[in-house]
C-alpha positions, 0 to 999 in steps of 0.5 A: 500499499502507498503511504504519503507523507506530505508534512514537508509540503505546504498545505495550500499545495496539496489541499484545494481551498474547499478541503479536496486533494488537489488532482496535481498533488495525487497524481505526483502521489501516485506517479511516484511508484512509476518514476521509481522515486520515493521522494522529491527534494531540492537535489533530485527534483529535475531527475523526477521531472525527467523521469516524469515527462518520459512516463507522460510521453510513453503512457500519456497525461495522467490529468485532465482539465475541467473542459476534458482536454489534456492537463500534463504536469510541469516542472514547476508542480513538481517543484512545488512538491519538493518535501513529498515522501512516499514509501517507494523503493527506488529505481536506478536510471538503469532500471528505471530506463530498462522498464521504459524500454521493456514497455516500449518493446512490449507495445511493438510486439502488440502491433506485430500481432494485431497488424495481420488481423487489421490487415485481414479487417480491412481487406474485408471491409474493402471486398463488402464495399467493392460487392456493393 
């Protein structure tokens, strides 16, 4: 179970005026697992941001604006959360990169597996159109 420590963060950062949890804070807390970093510090926030950016590019944005558009996390979001801690085992840079490469390879393999199915389906659609 993910345990979060926000004691070192200004309450106004992680809690909205109505008392609800800031979605940006919630996303960053959850993403500590994806980036393999259990804390954001003055010394490591840039590395946290770099990994977050990579994860965002691979998996897509983690937030939506009220109008439904994508809300990408920013370096300023990460900096505002310096002091955030979570019980996440740290991943070395090599381990993190390996996880990302493995995910991309897995996705590439799915494309190769799905390609023949898609081609057959498209041929069937073309035959249906031609026979009309």
